[in-house]
N, C-alpha and C positions, 0 to 999 in steps of 0.2 A: 349501582347508576355509574358509568363512567364517565369520566369529566375529559372534554374534547377541549385542547389549547390548542392555540395558533402554531402553524407552522415558527419551529424557532428561526431566530435572523442566524446567518454566520460571524463570524469575529470581524470578518472581511465588510459584512452589510453596518453592522453595528459601529465601526470605524467609523465609515462611511456618514451615519447617521448622527457621530457624535454621541451615540447614548454614555453618557456619564459610567465607569465600572459599577456601580453600587446598582443600577437601575437594570445591568442583562443579566436578564434569565427568560424566563420562559414566553414573560406578557411584554416582550420587547417589541414585541412587531408592532402591539396595540399603544405602544409609548410613540412610535414614527407619526402617526399620524395625526394624536391630540396633540404634541410637541408642535406639529405645523399648523395646528389650528388654532391652538395656543397663539401663538407668533401672530398669523395673519388675524385674528381679531383682538389684538391688542391685549392680551391675559386679562380680558374681561371675566368676570367670576359665570356670567351666564352663559356664555357663549360654550359651547365644546361639551355640552354636558352628554349629551351622548357617548362620545368618546373619551371622555372621563370616568362616566359610569363603566363602560365595555373594560377598560384596563382595571379599572378599581374592582370589579368583579374577579377579572383574571387573579388578582394579587390571591384576592379572597379565596379561589378556590385552591388554589395552588399552596396558599397558608394550609389549608385543611389537608391538602394532599400529604404534605411535611409531615405536619401533626399525625395523619395515619402509619404514615411508614414509620415514623419513631415508636408509637405503642406497638404494632405489630413487632418492631425489632424487640423492642421491651418483653414480649411477650416470648419471642420466642428465645430470647435470655432465660428466661424464668424457666421456662419448659427445658432447657438442657442443664438449667441450673449454675449458671451466673452468678446472679444476684441474690 
């Protein structure tokens, strides 16, 4: 199953939207509308549920992708006899 991630933002776009360095990843494109919604909704926790869910889902899928890549790398190393 291939996971579809949003088109990544360029570094210039991330600077323009003032995304902190820690959040500049594959899901940064979803963070822009979430932050805009949060500001417009006075940061009320019941606002922006759809945007927050989309961003958190992207973060979770990206985490799972990185874990899978790490497992593949470990299995390649085991096969090569490095571990």
